[in-house]
C-alpha positions as CSV (number, residue, x, y, z in Angstrom):
1,X,-19.2,161.7,-39.9
2,X,-20.8,158.5,-39.0
3,X,-23.6,156.3,-40.6
4,X,-26.7,155.6,-38.9
5,X,-28.4,152.2,-38.6
6,X,-30.5,151.1,-41.7
7,X,-33.4,149.4,-40.9
8,X,-36.4,147.6,-43.1
9,X,-38.2,150.5,-43.0
10,X,-35.2,152.5,-44.8
11,X,-35.7,154.5,-47.9
12,X,-34.7,151.5,-50.3
13,X,-31.1,151.8,-52.8
14,X,-32.3,151.1,-56.1
15,X,-29.6,148.7,-57.8
16,X,-28.6,146.7,-60.7
17,X,-26.1,144.2,-58.9
18,X,-25.0,143.9,-55.4
19,X,-21.3,143.4,-54.6
20,X,-20.3,141.3,-51.2
21,X,-17.4,140.7,-49.3
22,X,-16.6,136.9,-48.1
23,X,-14.9,136.6,-44.7
24,X,-16.6,138.3,-41.8
25,X,-19.4,139.0,-44.4
26,X,-21.1,136.3,-45.6
27,X,-19.0,134.0,-43.9
28,X,-17.6,133.5,-40.4
29,X,-14.3,132.1,-41.2
30,X,-11.8,132.7,-38.0
31,X,-11.9,129.0,-36.8
32,X,-10.3,127.9,-40.3
33,X,-8.0,130.6,-40.6
34,X,-7.1,130.0,-36.8
35,X,-6.7,126.5,-36.9
36,X,-3.8,126.9,-40.2
37,X,-2.3,130.0,-38.4
38,X,-1.9,127.6,-35.1
39,X,-0.3,125.0,-37.3
40,X,2.1,127.4,-39.3
41,X,3.3,128.7,-36.6
42,X,4.0,125.2,-35.1
43,X,5.9,124.7,-37.8
44,X,8.0,127.6,-37.8
45,X,8.3,126.4,-33.7
46,X,6.5,130.0,-32.6
47,X,3.9,129.7,-29.8
48,X,0.1,129.9,-31.1
49,X,-1.7,132.6,-31.0
50,X,-5.1,133.4,-29.2
51,X,-8.1,133.3,-31.9
52,X,-9.2,137.0,-31.0
53,X,-5.8,137.8,-32.7
54,X,-6.5,136.3,-35.9
55,X,-9.6,137.3,-35.8
56,X,-8.3,140.9,-35.5
57,X,-5.5,139.8,-38.4
58,X,-7.9,138.9,-40.8
59,X,-8.1,141.3,-44.1
60,X,-5.8,141.9,-47.2
61,X,-5.7,138.9,-48.4
62,X,-3.5,135.9,-46.8
63,X,0.2,136.9,-47.4
64,X,-0.7,140.3,-45.0
65,X,-2.3,138.1,-42.6
66,X,0.6,135.8,-42.6
67,X,2.9,139.0,-41.6
68,X,0.5,140.3,-39.4
69,X,0.4,136.9,-37.1
70,X,4.2,136.8,-37.3
71,X,4.8,140.3,-36.1
72,X,2.4,140.4,-34.0
73,X,0.9,143.9,-35.7
74,X,-2.0,145.0,-37.5
75,X,1.1,147.6,-38.9
76,X,3.0,144.5,-40.7
77,X,0.4,144.9,-43.7
78,X,1.9,148.5,-44.6
79,X,5.7,147.4,-44.6
80,X,5.7,146.6,-48.4
81,X,8.2,143.7,-47.1
82,X,6.6,140.3,-48.9
83,X,5.4,137.8,-46.2
84,X,8.5,134.9,-45.6
85,X,7.9,132.1,-48.0
86,X,8.6,129.5,-45.7
87,X,5.6,130.8,-43.6
88,X,3.4,131.3,-46.6
89,X,3.7,127.8,-48.2
90,X,2.9,126.4,-44.4
91,X,-0.4,128.6,-44.0
92,X,-1.6,127.7,-47.7
93,X,-0.8,124.3,-46.5
94,X,-2.7,123.7,-43.6
95,X,-5.4,125.9,-45.1
96,X,-6.1,124.0,-47.7
97,X,-6.5,121.4,-45.1
98,X,-8.6,123.5,-43.2
99,X,-11.0,125.4,-45.4
100,X,-14.7,125.3,-45.7
101,X,-13.8,122.8,-42.3
102,X,-16.0,125.1,-39.7
103,X,-17.0,128.1,-41.9
104,X,-20.7,129.1,-41.8
105,X,-22.6,131.6,-43.0
106,X,-23.5,133.9,-40.4
107,X,-27.0,134.4,-39.5
108,X,-29.6,136.3,-42.4
109,X,-27.0,135.6,-45.3
110,X,-29.0,132.7,-46.9
111,X,-32.4,134.1,-46.3
112,X,-30.9,137.8,-47.9
113,X,-29.2,136.6,-50.9
114,X,-32.5,134.4,-52.0
115,X,-34.1,137.3,-51.7
116,X,-32.1,139.1,-54.1
117,X,-31.7,136.5,-56.6
118,X,-35.6,136.4,-56.4
119,X,-35.7,139.8,-57.4
120,X,-33.8,139.4,-60.5
121,X,-30.6,141.0,-58.8
122,X,-26.6,139.6,-60.4
123,X,-24.1,138.9,-57.2
124,X,-20.9,138.9,-57.1
125,X,-18.3,137.9,-54.2
126,X,-15.5,140.4,-54.2
127,X,-12.5,139.0,-51.8
128,X,-8.8,139.1,-51.5
129,X,-8.9,135.3,-50.8
130,X,-7.3,133.4,-53.3
131,X,-9.5,132.0,-55.9
132,X,-8.0,128.1,-55.2
133,X,-9.9,128.4,-51.9
134,X,-12.5,131.0,-53.0
135,X,-14.4,128.6,-55.5
136,X,-14.5,125.5,-52.9
137,X,-15.4,127.7,-49.9
138,X,-18.6,128.8,-52.0
139,X,-19.0,125.3,-52.7
140,X,-19.2,123.9,-49.5
141,X,-21.0,126.1,-47.9
142,X,-23.7,126.5,-49.9
143,X,-23.7,129.9,-51.3
144,X,-22.0,129.5,-54.5
145,X,-25.3,128.6,-56.3
146,X,-26.3,132.0,-55.6
147,X,-23.0,134.4,-57.4
148,X,-22.8,134.8,-61.1
149,X,-19.4,136.1,-60.2
150,X,-16.2,135.6,-58.1
151,X,-13.2,137.8,-57.8
152,X,-10.7,136.3,-55.7
153,X,-8.0,138.0,-54.6
154,X,-5.2,136.4,-57.1
155,X,-7.3,137.0,-60.4
156,X,-6.0,140.5,-61.0
157,X,-3.4,142.9,-59.9
158,X,-4.7,144.6,-57.3
159,X,-6.5,143.9,-54.4
160,X,-8.9,145.7,-52.3
161,X,-9.1,148.2,-50.4
162,X,-8.3,149.1,-54.2
163,X,-11.1,149.5,-56.3
164,X,-10.0,147.4,-59.5
165,X,-11.6,144.0,-58.4
166,X,-15.0,146.2,-57.7
167,X,-15.1,147.6,-61.2
168,X,-13.7,144.8,-62.8
169,X,-16.6,142.5,-61.4
170,X,-19.5,145.3,-62.7
171,X,-17.9,144.9,-66.1
172,X,-18.6,141.0,-66.1
173,X,-22.2,141.8,-65.0
174,X,-22.6,144.1,-67.3
175,X,-23.6,147.1,-64.5
176,X,-22.0,150.6,-63.4
177,X,-21.0,150.8,-60.2
178,X,-22.8,154.1,-59.7
179,X,-25.5,151.2,-60.0
180,X,-24.1,148.5,-57.8
181,X,-24.3,148.2,-53.9
182,X,-21.3,146.5,-52.3
183,X,-21.5,145.0,-48.6
184,X,-18.7,144.4,-46.6
185,X,-17.6,144.3,-42.7
186,X,-14.4,146.9,-42.8
187,X,-12.2,150.2,-43.9
188,X,-11.3,148.2,-46.9
189,X,-14.4,147.7,-48.2
190,X,-15.7,151.2,-47.4
191,X,-12.3,152.5,-49.3
192,X,-12.9,149.9,-52.1
193,X,-16.6,150.9,-52.5
194,X,-16.4,154.5,-52.2
195,X,-13.0,154.3,-55.0
196,X,-15.4,152.5,-57.2
197,X,-18.3,154.5,-57.1
198,X,-20.5,152.1,-55.8
199,X,-23.2,152.9,-52.6
200,X,-21.7,150.7,-49.4
201,X,-23.5,149.0,-46.8
202,X,-21.2,147.9,-43.7
203,X,-21.7,145.3,-41.5
204,X,-21.4,145.6,-37.3
205,X,-19.8,141.9,-36.6
206,X,-17.4,141.1,-38.7
207,X,-13.7,141.4,-39.2
208,X,-12.9,145.2,-39.0
209,X,-9.5,145.0,-38.6
210,X,-9.4,147.4,-35.1
211,X,-11.8,149.9,-36.6
212,X,-15.5,150.3,-35.6
213,X,-17.7,150.7,-38.6
214,X,-19.7,152.7,-36.6
215,X,-16.7,155.7,-37.7
216,X,-17.4,155.0,-41.0
217,X,-19.2,157.3,-43.4
218,X,-20.6,154.6,-45.6
219,X,-24.6,154.7,-46.7
220,X,-25.7,152.5,-43.6
221,X,-24.5,150.1,-41.0
222,X,-27.3,147.1,-42.0
223,X,-27.2,144.0,-38.5
224,X,-27.7,141.6,-41.1
225,X,-27.6,140.5,-45.1
226,X,-31.2,140.2,-44.8
227,X,-31.7,143.5,-43.4
228,X,-29.5,144.9,-46.5
229,X,-31.6,143.1,-48.6
230,X,-34.8,144.4,-47.5
231,X,-33.1,148.2,-47.9
232,X,-32.2,147.3,-51.8
233,X,-34.7,147.4,-54.6
234,X,-33.8,146.5,-58.1
235,X,-33.5,149.1,-60.8
236,X,-35.1,148.0,-63.7
237,X,-34.1,150.4,-66.7
């Protein structure tokens, strides 16, 4: 089953909170990630990779991004082997310098977040990016002011697609996952949202790890965060 595109005229989803993925959903961060990836490869004496390869490999956190870049394969995220320590340290060092340098919100993000906050809905970010990179990135791009809870990839023992970060964030916000909408851009976001028991809306423009979101059984595919906000109504009880 595939989801149909949701429009502003679609029936609203009532919610008490909204959760968001970060990279590929709120922010286009691929230029910063690519710069760090190429610097890491130069450190290792390896050739740089095209930016579209970096875009395809984003997802499941920095550890898996490094593994995929070194292997040249999405499947490297599933082998259960840690990323080489030297490569991981190099990537983190370079990404600390690049983080936020070229990242920017996608069209409709600021408008959509403002609409949701105006309705009194608490908002959270759930990302596999480490907290030390996530918080500064939100501050540099002007998004930090919108969020009540930020869950980076090293805050809890498990990452998306495990539902733990979503369930934990709902607890911090004092809401049930069943009364929550999770907005993301990938199959990992869908899996995490479904396992947590949230409503799930997906965006078609992000980093979807090679899986077309049109093929995924979410609650709707929206063209922008602003469009998603038009479909979400605040539940008062």
